[in-house]
Gaussian input, Z-matrix of N, CA and C with variables (Angstrom, degrees):
# hf/3-21g

backbone

0 1
 N
 C     1     B1
 C     2     B2     1     A1
 N     3     B3     2     A2     1     D1
 C     4     B4     3     A3     2     D2
 C     5     B5     4     A4     3     D3
 N     6     B6     5     A5     4     D4
 C     7     B7     6     A6     5     D5
 C     8     B8     7     A7     6     D6
 N     9     B9     8     A8     7     D7
 C    10    B10     9     A9     8     D8
 C    11    B11    10    A10     9     D9
 N    12    B12    11    A11    10    D10
 C    13    B13    12    A12    11    D11
 C    14    B14    13    A13    12    D12
 N    15    B15    14    A14    13    D13
 C    16    B16    15    A15    14    D14
 C    17    B17    16    A16    15    D15
 N    18    B18    17    A17    16    D16
 C    19    B19    18    A18    17    D17
 C    20    B20    19    A19    18    D18
 N    21    B21    20    A20    19    D19
 C    22    B22    21    A21    20    D20
 C    23    B23    22    A22    21    D21
 N    24    B24    23    A23    22    D22
 C    25    B25    24    A24    23    D23
 C    26    B26    25    A25    24    D24
 N    27    B27    26    A26    25    D25
 C    28    B28    27    A27    26    D26
 C    29    B29    28    A28    27    D27
 N    30    B30    29    A29    28    D28
 C    31    B31    30    A30    29    D29
 C    32    B32    31    A31    30    D30
 N    33    B33    32    A32    31    D31
 C    34    B34    33    A33    32    D32
 C    35    B35    34    A34    33    D33
 N    36    B36    35    A35    34    D34
 C    37    B37    36    A36    35    D35
 C    38    B38    37    A37    36    D36
 N    39    B39    38    A38    37    D37
 C    40    B40    39    A39    38    D38
 C    41    B41    40    A40    39    D39
 N    42    B42    41    A41    40    D40
 C    43    B43    42    A42    41    D41
 C    44    B44    43    A43    42    D42
 N    45    B45    44    A44    43    D43
 C    46    B46    45    A45    44    D44
 C    47    B47    46    A46    45    D45
 N    48    B48    47    A47    46    D46
 C    49    B49    48    A48    47    D47
 C    50    B50    49    A49    48    D48
 N    51    B51    50    A50    49    D49
 C    52    B52    51    A51    50    D50
 C    53    B53    52    A52    51    D51
 N    54    B54    53    A53    52    D52
 C    55    B55    54    A54    53    D53
 C    56    B56    55    A55    54    D54
 N    57    B57    56    A56    55    D55
 C    58    B58    57    A57    56    D56
 C    59    B59    58    A58    57    D57
 N    60    B60    59    A59    58    D58
 C    61    B61    60    A60    59    D59
 C    62    B62    61    A61    60    D60
 N    63    B63    62    A62    61    D61
 C    64    B64    63    A63    62    D62
 C    65    B65    64    A64    63    D63
 N    66    B66    65    A65    64    D64
 C    67    B67    66    A66    65    D65
 C    68    B68    67    A67    66    D66
 N    69    B69    68    A68    67    D67
 C    70    B70    69    A69    68    D68
 C    71    B71    70    A70    69    D69
 N    72    B72    71    A71    70    D70
 C    73    B73    72    A72    71    D71
 C    74    B74    73    A73    72    D72
 N    75    B75    74    A74    73    D73
 C    76    B76    75    A75    74    D74
 C    77    B77    76    A76    75    D75
 N    78    B78    77    A77    76    D76
 C    79    B79    78    A78    77    D77
 C    80    B80    79    A79    78    D78
 N    81    B81    80    A80    79    D79
 C    82    B82    81    A81    80    D80
 C    83    B83    82    A82    81    D81
 N    84    B84    83    A83    82    D82
 C    85    B85    84    A84    83    D83
 C    86    B86    85    A85    84    D84
 N    87    B87    86    A86    85    D85
 C    88    B88    87    A87    86    D86
 C    89    B89    88    A88    87    D87
 N    90    B90    89    A89    88    D88
 C    91    B91    90    A90    89    D89
 C    92    B92    91    A91    90    D90
 N    93    B93    92    A92    91    D91
 C    94    B94    93    A93    92    D92
 C    95    B95    94    A94    93    D93
 N    96    B96    95    A95    94    D94
 C    97    B97    96    A96    95    D95
 C    98    B98    97    A97    96    D96
 N    99    B99    98    A98    97    D97
 C   100   B100    99    A99    98    D98
 C   101   B101   100   A100    99    D99
 N   102   B102   101   A101   100   D100
 C   103   B103   102   A102   101   D101
 C   104   B104   103   A103   102   D102
 N   105   B105   104   A104   103   D103
 C   106   B106   105   A105   104   D104
 C   107   B107   106   A106   105   D105
 N   108   B108   107   A107   106   D106
 C   109   B109   108   A108   107   D107
 C   110   B110   109   A109   108   D108
 N   111   B111   110   A110   109   D109
 C   112   B112   111   A111   110   D110
 C   113   B113   112   A112   111   D111
 N   114   B114   113   A113   112   D112
 C   115   B115   114   A114   113   D113
 C   116   B116   115   A115   114   D114
 N   117   B117   116   A116   115   D115
 C   118   B118   117   A117   116   D116
 C   119   B119   118   A118   117   D117
 N   120   B120   119   A119   118   D118
 C   121   B121   120   A120   119   D119
 C   122   B122   121   A121   120   D120
 N   123   B123   122   A122   121   D121
 C   124   B124   123   A123   122   D122
 C   125   B125   124   A124   123   D123
 N   126   B126   125   A125   124   D124
 C   127   B127   126   A126   125   D125
 C   128   B128   127   A127   126   D126
 N   129   B129   128   A128   127   D127
 C   130   B130   129   A129   128   D128
 C   131   B131   130   A130   129   D129
 N   132   B132   131   A131   130   D130
 C   133   B133   132   A132   131   D131
 C   134   B134   133   A133   132   D132
 N   135   B135   134   A134   133   D133
 C   136   B136   135   A135   134   D134
 C   137   B137   136   A136   135   D135
 N   138   B138   137   A137   136   D136
 C   139   B139   138   A138   137   D137
 C   140   B140   139   A139   138   D138
 N   141   B141   140   A140   139   D139
 C   142   B142   141   A141   140   D140
 C   143   B143   142   A142   141   D141
 N   144   B144   143   A143   142   D142
 C   145   B145   144   A144   143   D143
 C   146   B146   145   A145   144   D144
 N   147   B147   146   A146   145   D145
 C   148   B148   147   A147   146   D146
 C   149   B149   148   A148   147   D147
 N   150   B150   149   A149   148   D148
 C   151   B151   150   A150   149   D149
 C   152   B152   151   A151   150   D150
 N   153   B153   152   A152   151   D151
 C   154   B154   153   A153   152   D152
 C   155   B155   154   A154   153   D153
 N   156   B156   155   A155   154   D154
 C   157   B157   156   A156   155   D155
 C   158   B158   157   A157   156   D156
 N   159   B159   158   A158   157   D157
 C   160   B160   159   A159   158   D158
 C   161   B161   160   A160   159   D159
 N   162   B162   161   A161   160   D160
 C   163   B163   162   A162   161   D161
 C   164   B164   163   A163   162   D162
 N   165   B165   164   A164   163   D163
 C   166   B166   165   A165   164   D164
 C   167   B167   166   A166   165   D165
 N   168   B168   167   A167   166   D166
 C   169   B169   168   A168   167   D167
 C   170   B170   169   A169   168   D168
 N   171   B171   170   A170   169   D169
 C   172   B172   171   A171   170   D170
 C   173   B173   172   A172   171   D171
 N   174   B174   173   A173   172   D172
 C   175   B175   174   A174   173   D173
 C   176   B176   175   A175   174   D174
 N   177   B177   176   A176   175   D175
 C   178   B178   177   A177   176   D176
 C   179   B179   178   A178   177   D177
 N   180   B180   179   A179   178   D178
 C   181   B181   180   A180   179   D179
 C   182   B182   181   A181   180   D180
 N   183   B183   182   A182   181   D181
 C   184   B184   183   A183   182   D182
 C   185   B185   184   A184   183   D183
 N   186   B186   185   A185   184   D184
 C   187   B187   186   A186   185   D185
 C   188   B188   187   A187   186   D186
 N   189   B189   188   A188   187   D187
 C   190   B190   189   A189   188   D188
 C   191   B191   190   A190   189   D189
 N   192   B192   191   A191   190   D190
 C   193   B193   192   A192   191   D191
 C   194   B194   193   A193   192   D192
 N   195   B195   194   A194   193   D193
 C   196   B196   195   A195   194   D194
 C   197   B197   196   A196   195   D195
 N   198   B198   197   A197   196   D196
 C   199   B199   198   A198   197   D197
 C   200   B200   199   A199   198   D198
 N   201   B201   200   A200   199   D199
 C   202   B202   201   A201   200   D200
 C   203   B203   202   A202   201   D201
 N   204   B204   203   A203   202   D202
 C   205   B205   204   A204   203   D203
 C   206   B206   205   A205   204   D204
 N   207   B207   206   A206   205   D205
 C   208   B208   207   A207   206   D206
 C   209   B209   208   A208   207   D207
 N   210   B210   209   A209   208   D208
 C   211   B211   210   A210   209   D209
 C   212   B212   211   A211   210   D210
 N   213   B213   212   A212   211   D211
 C   214   B214   213   A213   212   D212
 C   215   B215   214   A214   213   D213
 N   216   B216   215   A215   214   D214
 C   217   B217   216   A216   215   D215
 C   218   B218   217   A217   216   D216
 N   219   B219   218   A218   217   D217
 C   220   B220   219   A219   218   D218
 C   221   B221   220   A220   219   D219
 N   222   B222   221   A221   220   D220
 C   223   B223   222   A222   221   D221
 C   224   B224   223   A223   222   D222
 N   225   B225   224   A224   223   D223
 C   226   B226   225   A225   224   D224
 C   227   B227   226   A226   225   D225
 N   228   B228   227   A227   226   D226
 C   229   B229   228   A228   227   D227
 C   230   B230   229   A229   228   D228
 N   231   B231   230   A230   229   D229
 C   232   B232   231   A231   230   D230
 C   233   B233   232   A232   231   D231
 N   234   B234   233   A233   232   D232
 C   235   B235   234   A234   233   D233
 C   236   B236   235   A235   234   D234
 N   237   B237   236   A236   235   D235
 C   238   B238   237   A237   236   D236
 C   239   B239   238   A238   237   D237
 N   240   B240   239   A239   238   D238
 C   241   B241   240   A240   239   D239
 C   242   B242   241   A241   240   D240
 N   243   B243   242   A242   241   D241
 C   244   B244   243   A243   242   D242
 C   245   B245   244   A244   243   D243
 N   246   B246   245   A245   244   D244
 C   247   B247   246   A246   245   D245
 C   248   B248   247   A247   246   D246
 N   249   B249   248   A248   247   D247
 C   250   B250   249   A249   248   D248
 C   251   B251   250   A250   249   D249
 N   252   B252   251   A251   250   D250
 C   253   B253   252   A252   251   D251
 C   254   B254   253   A253   252   D252
 N   255   B255   254   A254   253   D253
 C   256   B256   255   A255   254   D254
 C   257   B257   256   A256   255   D255
 N   258   B258   257   A257   256   D256
 C   259   B259   258   A258   257   D257
 C   260   B260   259   A259   258   D258
 N   261   B261   260   A260   259   D259
 C   262   B262   261   A261   260   D260
 C   263   B263   262   A262   261   D261
 N   264   B264   263   A263   262   D262
 C   265   B265   264   A264   263   D263
 C   266   B266   265   A265   264   D264
 N   267   B267   266   A266   265   D265
 C   268   B268   267   A267   266   D266
 C   269   B269   268   A268   267   D267
 N   270   B270   269   A269   268   D268
 C   271   B271   270   A270   269   D269
 C   272   B272   271   A271   270   D270
 N   273   B273   272   A272   271   D271
 C   274   B274   273   A273   272   D272
 C   275   B275   274   A274   273   D273
 N   276   B276   275   A275   274   D274
 C   277   B277   276   A276   275   D275
 C   278   B278   277   A277   276   D276
 N   279   B279   278   A278   277   D277
 C   280   B280   279   A279   278   D278
 C   281   B281   280   A280   279   D279
 N   282   B282   281   A281   280   D280
 C   283   B283   282   A282   281   D281
 C   284   B284   283   A283   282   D282
 N   285   B285   284   A284   283   D283
 C   286   B286   285   A285   284   D284
 C   287   B287   286   A286   285   D285
 N   288   B288   287   A287   286   D286
 C   289   B289   288   A288   287   D287
 C   290   B290   289   A289   288   D288
 N   291   B291   290   A290   289   D289
 C   292   B292   291   A291   290   D290
 C   293   B293   292   A292   291   D291
 N   294   B294   293   A293   292   D292
 C   295   B295   294   A294   293   D293
 C   296   B296   295   A295   294   D294

   B1=1.4573
   B2=1.4652
   B3=1.2757
   B4=1.3708
   B5=1.4552
   B6=1.3209
   B7=1.3012
   B8=1.5101
   B9=1.3096
   B10=1.4010
   B11=1.5747
   B12=1.3113
   B13=1.4552
   B14=1.5425
   B15=1.2274
   B16=1.4661
   B17=1.5118
   B18=1.4112
   B19=1.5022
   B20=1.5845
   B21=1.2730
   B22=1.5070
   B23=1.4764
   B24=1.3196
   B25=1.4290
   B26=1.4883
   B27=1.3904
   B28=1.3909
   B29=1.5992
   B30=1.3104
   B31=1.4016
   B32=1.5628
   B33=1.3046
   B34=1.5235
   B35=1.4956
   B36=1.3353
   B37=1.3989
   B38=1.4970
   B39=1.3624
   B40=1.4604
   B41=1.4974
   B42=1.3896
   B43=1.4476
   B44=1.5726
   B45=1.3247
   B46=1.5450
   B47=1.6169
   B48=1.3700
   B49=1.5037
   B50=1.5371
   B51=1.3981
   B52=1.5272
   B53=1.5000
   B54=1.2758
   B55=1.4250
   B56=1.6114
   B57=1.1572
   B58=1.5967
   B59=1.5430
   B60=1.3776
   B61=1.5035
   B62=1.4811
   B63=1.2195
   B64=1.4110
   B65=1.5257
   B66=1.2840
   B67=1.4365
   B68=1.5597
   B69=1.2091
   B70=1.5965
   B71=1.4598
   B72=1.1732
   B73=1.5723
   B74=1.4500
   B75=1.3851
   B76=1.4163
   B77=1.6676
   B78=1.2092
   B79=1.4981
   B80=1.6251
   B81=1.2925
   B82=1.5739
   B83=1.4236
   B84=1.2310
   B85=1.5571
   B86=1.3809
   B87=1.4163
   B88=1.4794
   B89=1.5415
   B90=1.2918
   B91=1.5854
   B92=1.4526
   B93=1.3214
   B94=1.5314
   B95=1.3847
   B96=1.2819
   B97=1.4592
   B98=1.5799
   B99=1.2564
   B100=1.2905
   B101=1.5417
   B102=1.3596
   B103=1.3925
   B104=1.4996
   B105=1.4298
   B106=1.4354
   B107=1.4434
   B108=1.3635
   B109=1.5606
   B110=1.4719
   B111=1.2607
   B112=1.5421
   B113=1.6527
   B114=1.3919
   B115=1.4118
   B116=1.5047
   B117=1.3555
   B118=1.5665
   B119=1.5008
   B120=1.2559
   B121=1.5263
   B122=1.4663
   B123=1.3442
   B124=1.4158
   B125=1.5396
   B126=1.3577
   B127=1.4748
   B128=1.5173
   B129=1.3944
   B130=1.4795
   B131=1.5955
   B132=1.3934
   B133=1.4991
   B134=1.6014
   B135=1.3123
   B136=1.4592
   B137=1.4269
   B138=1.3631
   B139=1.4204
   B140=1.5309
   B141=1.3261
   B142=1.4157
   B143=1.5634
   B144=1.2716
   B145=1.6067
   B146=1.5401
   B147=1.2768
   B148=1.4892
   B149=1.6357
   B150=1.3396
   B151=1.4609
   B152=1.5094
   B153=1.3872
   B154=1.5359
   B155=1.6055
   B156=1.2369
   B157=1.6256
   B158=1.4211
   B159=1.4387
   B160=1.4219
   B161=1.5872
   B162=1.2841
   B163=1.4363
   B164=1.4594
   B165=1.3270
   B166=1.5036
   B167=1.5335
   B168=1.3581
   B169=1.4588
   B170=1.5389
   B171=1.2412
   B172=1.4475
   B173=1.5499
   B174=1.4647
   B175=1.4853
   B176=1.4244
   B177=1.2704
   B178=1.5957
   B179=1.4607
   B180=1.4508
   B181=1.5270
   B182=1.5465
   B183=1.2784
   B184=1.4001
   B185=1.5617
   B186=1.3324
   B187=1.4984
   B188=1.6483
   B189=1.3930
   B190=1.4505
   B191=1.6245
   B192=1.2806
   B193=1.4247
   B194=1.5368
   B195=1.2940
   B196=1.5133
   B197=1.5367
   B198=1.3515
   B199=1.4918
   B200=1.5161
   B201=1.2802
   B202=1.5187
   B203=1.4848
   B204=1.2901
   B205=1.4249
   B206=1.5541
   B207=1.3896
   B208=1.4377
   B209=1.6033
   B210=1.2672
   B211=1.4109
   B212=1.5400
   B213=1.3813
   B214=1.4353
   B215=1.4449
   B216=1.3392
   B217=1.5400
   B218=1.4628
   B219=1.2319
   B220=1.5779
   B221=1.5278
   B222=1.3197
   B223=1.4652
   B224=1.4294
   B225=1.3355
   B226=1.5605
   B227=1.5474
   B228=1.3908
   B229=1.4852
   B230=1.5906
   B231=1.1808
   B232=1.4144
   B233=1.6095
   B234=1.3183
   B235=1.5438
   B236=1.5223
   B237=1.3891
   B238=1.3881
   B239=1.6439
   B240=1.3690
   B241=1.4243
   B242=1.4126
   B243=1.3536
   B244=1.4545
   B245=1.5947
   B246=1.2578
   B247=1.5254
   B248=1.6472
   B249=1.3599
   B250=1.4527
   B251=1.6445
   B252=1.2951
   B253=1.4518
   B254=1.5448
   B255=1.2627
   B256=1.5366
   B257=1.4779
   B258=1.2721
   B259=1.6702
   B260=1.4666
   B261=1.3729
   B262=1.3766
   B263=1.5233
   B264=1.2345
   B265=1.5585
   B266=1.5600
   B267=1.3332
   B268=1.5453
   B269=1.4366
   B270=1.2982
   B271=1.4823
   B272=1.4901
   B273=1.3263
   B274=1.4483
   B275=1.5841
   B276=1.3250
   B277=1.4994
   B278=1.5314
   B279=1.3322
   B280=1.5278
   B281=1.5782
   B282=1.3621
   B283=1.4582
   B284=1.4996
   B285=1.2567
   B286=1.4614
   B287=1.5376
   B288=1.4225
   B289=1.5023
   B290=1.5817
   B291=1.2897
   B292=1.4421
   B293=1.4883
   B294=1.3516
   B295=1.4377
   B296=1.4761
   A1=110.74
   A2=125.34
   A3=132.78
   A4=117.57
   A5=123.11
   A6=128.49
   A7=114.83
   A8=121.59
   A9=122.87
   A10=106.54
   A11=115.33
   A12=122.80
   A13=111.65
   A14=119.14
   A15=120.55
   A16=106.80
   A17=118.10
   A18=124.39
   A19=109.07
   A20=111.87
   A21=117.74
   A22=107.22
   A23=122.58
   A24=124.33
   A25=111.04
   A26=115.52
   A27=121.12
   A28=112.95
   A29=116.26
   A30=117.35
   A31=114.23
   A32=114.07
   A33=119.29
   A34=109.72
   A35=124.53
   A36=124.20
   A37=114.17
   A38=117.36
   A39=123.75
   A40=107.98
   A41=119.11
   A42=125.29
   A43=108.61
   A44=114.26
   A45=118.28
   A46=107.36
   A47=115.46
   A48=120.28
   A49=107.32
   A50=109.23
   A51=108.99
   A52=113.54
   A53=121.86
   A54=125.37
   A55=112.76
   A56=112.21
   A57=123.42
   A58=107.06
   A59=114.38
   A60=113.47
   A61=112.53
   A62=121.29
   A63=127.02
   A64=110.14
   A65=114.85
   A66=120.64
   A67=108.93
   A68=114.24
   A69=120.68
   A70=109.92
   A71=119.67
   A72=123.38
   A73=114.56
   A74=116.53
   A75=118.38
   A76=104.94
   A77=114.11
   A78=127.52
   A79=101.81
   A80=118.98
   A81=116.53
   A82=110.50
   A83=127.13
   A84=124.78
   A85=112.04
   A86=115.62
   A87=120.47
   A88=109.52
   A89=112.88
   A90=117.27
   A91=107.29
   A92=121.15
   A93=124.70
   A94=114.86
   A95=118.03
   A96=125.11
   A97=110.42
   A98=118.56
   A99=120.03
   A100=117.37
   A101=114.25
   A102=118.14
   A103=119.88
   A104=113.78
   A105=121.81
   A106=116.88
   A107=112.39
   A108=115.37
   A109=112.29
   A110=117.88
   A111=119.65
   A112=110.87
   A113=113.49
   A114=119.97
   A115=110.73
   A116=116.17
   A117=120.70
   A118=102.12
   A119=130.32
   A120=123.21
   A121=109.72
   A122=117.42
   A123=116.60
   A124=110.11
   A125=116.59
   A126=120.79
   A127=108.68
   A128=120.03
   A129=121.52
   A130=114.22
   A131=108.26
   A132=113.52
   A133=107.26
   A134=117.80
   A135=120.54
   A136=115.04
   A137=123.32
   A138=120.70
   A139=101.61
   A140=121.00
   A141=125.16
   A142=111.15
   A143=111.97
   A144=114.68
   A145=104.86
   A146=120.61
   A147=123.82
   A148=110.98
   A149=109.04
   A150=114.83
   A151=118.37
   A152=114.68
   A153=117.12
   A154=103.50
   A155=108.13
   A156=110.38
   A157=110.45
   A158=108.65
   A159=116.75
   A160=113.38
   A161=115.03
   A162=126.66
   A163=112.05
   A164=120.06
   A165=120.48
   A166=110.54
   A167=118.98
   A168=118.88
   A169=110.97
   A170=117.50
   A171=121.70
   A172=107.40
   A173=108.26
   A174=118.72
   A175=109.53
   A176=115.30
   A177=123.11
   A178=104.96
   A179=107.76
   A180=121.42
   A181=105.32
   A182=115.00
   A183=118.51
   A184=103.70
   A185=110.39
   A186=113.13
   A187=117.25
   A188=102.64
   A189=111.61
   A190=107.44
   A191=125.32
   A192=120.80
   A193=110.23
   A194=117.10
   A195=120.46
   A196=118.42
   A197=110.35
   A198=115.07
   A199=115.68
   A200=117.11
   A201=120.68
   A202=112.55
   A203=116.62
   A204=127.26
   A205=110.96
   A206=112.56
   A207=118.07
   A208=107.84
   A209=110.86
   A210=114.86
   A211=110.16
   A212=114.44
   A213=122.50
   A214=112.66
   A215=113.02
   A216=118.27
   A217=116.45
   A218=117.72
   A219=118.63
   A220=105.03
   A221=109.34
   A222=118.97
   A223=112.81
   A224=119.18
   A225=119.69
   A226=105.69
   A227=117.54
   A228=117.03
   A229=114.92
   A230=115.71
   A231=122.98
   A232=114.76
   A233=107.63
   A234=117.10
   A235=106.87
   A236=112.92
   A237=121.64
   A238=100.65
   A239=112.29
   A240=123.22
   A241=108.20
   A242=115.23
   A243=118.01
   A244=106.56
   A245=112.68
   A246=116.79
   A247=110.90
   A248=112.82
   A249=110.65
   A250=109.99
   A251=115.13
   A252=117.42
   A253=105.34
   A254=117.87
   A255=126.04
   A256=112.20
   A257=108.44
   A258=115.31
   A259=109.07
   A260=116.55
   A261=122.79
   A262=116.52
   A263=115.18
   A264=118.42
   A265=108.80
   A266=117.08
   A267=121.77
   A268=112.43
   A269=113.88
   A270=118.09
   A271=112.82
   A272=121.19
   A273=123.30
   A274=108.59
   A275=119.74
   A276=118.77
   A277=110.61
   A278=118.61
   A279=123.96
   A280=105.36
   A281=117.78
   A282=121.59
   A283=112.18
   A284=120.26
   A285=122.12
   A286=109.17
   A287=114.88
   A288=118.83
   A289=110.98
   A290=115.91
   A291=119.60
   A292=117.12
   A293=113.80
   A294=116.81
   A295=111.67
   D1=133.94
   D2=174.62
   D3=-79.82
   D4=128.35
   D5=179.95
   D6=-108.01
   D7=147.88
   D8=-176.77
   D9=-117.25
   D10=132.86
   D11=178.23
   D12=-130.90
   D13=161.53
   D14=-178.66
   D15=-123.19
   D16=127.68
   D17=175.36
   D18=-68.95
   D19=164.51
   D20=-179.71
   D21=-63.05
   D22=-36.54
   D23=179.18
   D24=-67.39
   D25=-35.29
   D26=172.90
   D27=-65.35
   D28=-42.45
   D29=175.67
   D30=-60.86
   D31=-45.29
   D32=178.59
   D33=-65.22
   D34=-47.11
   D35=-179.59
   D36=-65.38
   D37=-31.35
   D38=176.25
   D39=-65.93
   D40=-44.95
   D41=178.29
   D42=-57.61
   D43=-45.45
   D44=-176.03
   D45=-63.84
   D46=-52.25
   D47=179.82
   D48=-53.03
   D49=-54.55
   D50=-175.39
   D51=-59.27
   D52=-44.64
   D53=172.21
   D54=-46.28
   D55=-50.78
   D56=179.86
   D57=-59.93
   D58=-48.32
   D59=179.96
   D60=-64.33
   D61=-39.11
   D62=178.35
   D63=-63.08
   D64=-43.63
   D65=-175.42
   D66=-65.86
   D67=-49.59
   D68=-179.38
   D69=-72.01
   D70=-48.83
   D71=-178.97
   D72=-102.07
   D73=-118.02
   D74=-175.16
   D75=-161.11
   D76=-179.25
   D77=-166.94
   D78=-69.85
   D79=-32.75
   D80=177.77
   D81=-74.52
   D82=-36.79
   D83=169.87
   D84=-59.77
   D85=-46.41
   D86=179.35
   D87=-54.47
   D88=-46.85
   D89=-178.18
   D90=-59.61
   D91=-44.87
   D92=173.76
   D93=-52.83
   D94=-44.33
   D95=178.89
   D96=-67.26
   D97=-38.72
   D98=173.03
   D99=-68.23
   D100=-38.14
   D101=169.62
   D102=-59.14
   D103=-36.49
   D104=168.54
   D105=-55.71
   D106=-44.94
   D107=176.76
   D108=-68.40
   D109=-32.07
   D110=179.79
   D111=-72.65
   D112=-33.95
   D113=177.88
   D114=-71.95
   D115=-43.63
   D116=178.55
   D117=-66.93
   D118=-37.20
   D119=-177.53
   D120=-67.40
   D121=-38.40
   D122=-178.68
   D123=-69.17
   D124=-39.74
   D125=177.79
   D126=-62.02
   D127=-36.14
   D128=177.92
   D129=-62.91
   D130=-36.64
   D131=-177.86
   D132=-64.59
   D133=-30.66
   D134=172.12
   D135=-78.62
   D136=-33.88
   D137=179.31
   D138=-146.22
   D139=100.59
   D140=-174.81
   D141=-72.28
   D142=-17.59
   D143=-176.77
   D144=-99.42
   D145=25.47
   D146=-178.40
   D147=-65.37
   D148=-39.58
   D149=-176.82
   D150=-65.43
   D151=167.52
   D152=-178.80
   D153=-85.22
   D154=134.30
   D155=176.18
   D156=-63.03
   D157=133.66
   D158=177.65
   D159=-112.39
   D160=-41.42
   D161=168.39
   D162=-139.56
   D163=-166.64
   D164=-176.13
   D165=-57.12
   D166=-44.15
   D167=-172.02
   D168=-120.25
   D169=0.70
   D170=-176.24
   D171=-111.44
   D172=140.76
   D173=176.41
   D174=-127.75
   D175=164.66
   D176=179.89
   D177=-130.32
   D178=138.92
   D179=172.21
   D180=-118.54
   D181=132.53
   D182=175.63
   D183=-91.25
   D184=110.09
   D185=179.03
   D186=-74.67
   D187=-33.93
   D188=-179.91
   D189=-160.61
   D190=157.95
   D191=-171.12
   D192=-58.53
   D193=-14.52
   D194=177.56
   D195=-102.81
   D196=-4.56
   D197=-175.52
   D198=-146.48
   D199=138.23
   D200=176.10
   D201=-135.25
   D202=155.26
   D203=-177.41
   D204=-123.55
   D205=131.24
   D206=179.65
   D207=-109.02
   D208=142.45
   D209=-179.22
   D210=-153.00
   D211=163.59
   D212=172.10
   D213=-123.44
   D214=152.24
   D215=178.13
   D216=-117.90
   D217=117.38
   D218=177.39
   D219=-96.35
   D220=108.67
   D221=-176.49
   D222=-71.04
   D223=-29.67
   D224=-173.14
   D225=-78.18
   D226=-31.76
   D227=175.45
   D228=-98.83
   D229=-2.33
   D230=-175.00
   D231=51.03
   D232=56.74
   D233=-179.23
   D234=-130.88
   D235=130.02
   D236=172.24
   D237=-104.44
   D238=131.21
   D239=178.45
   D240=-116.40
   D241=115.90
   D242=176.90
   D243=-79.87
   D244=127.53
   D245=-169.47
   D246=-101.91
   D247=-34.17
   D248=-169.45
   D249=-164.19
   D250=136.96
   D251=172.93
   D252=-112.97
   D253=138.00
   D254=178.34
   D255=-126.44
   D256=146.14
   D257=163.75
   D258=-88.11
   D259=112.38
   D260=-176.44
   D261=-58.09
   D262=-12.50
   D263=-178.60
   D264=-92.62
   D265=-2.53
   D266=170.35
   D267=-97.63
   D268=162.99
   D269=-178.17
   D270=-63.94
   D271=107.60
   D272=-172.98
   D273=-61.51
   D274=-33.30
   D275=-176.87
   D276=-55.78
   D277=-34.52
   D278=-179.77
   D279=-58.99
   D280=-45.16
   D281=-174.28
   D282=-85.64
   D283=-36.76
   D284=-165.47
   D285=-77.18
   D286=-23.64
   D287=175.32
   D288=-63.99
   D289=-20.12
   D290=175.32
   D291=-72.77
   D292=-17.39
   D293=176.92
   D294=-84.54

């Protein structure tokens, strides 16, 4: 069985994106965003290679036109690690250098 975990960078970037969503919209939109993350995580458990290849071990899932999630899959341990959430409207180079 594949498990999903989130890195410390993933947690902090999720907090940043969530704060932005809440600031711009409302709690309902934030809940919809969280639901998208949960749905994508479940889909990744079924197919860990679902995301678009970003680098050798890192893949990208577009959660919404405004947000993406980067993750890596460790096939030997059956673990998906969520690495980073980004707001697609911001400069991705600022975020992606953290990977």
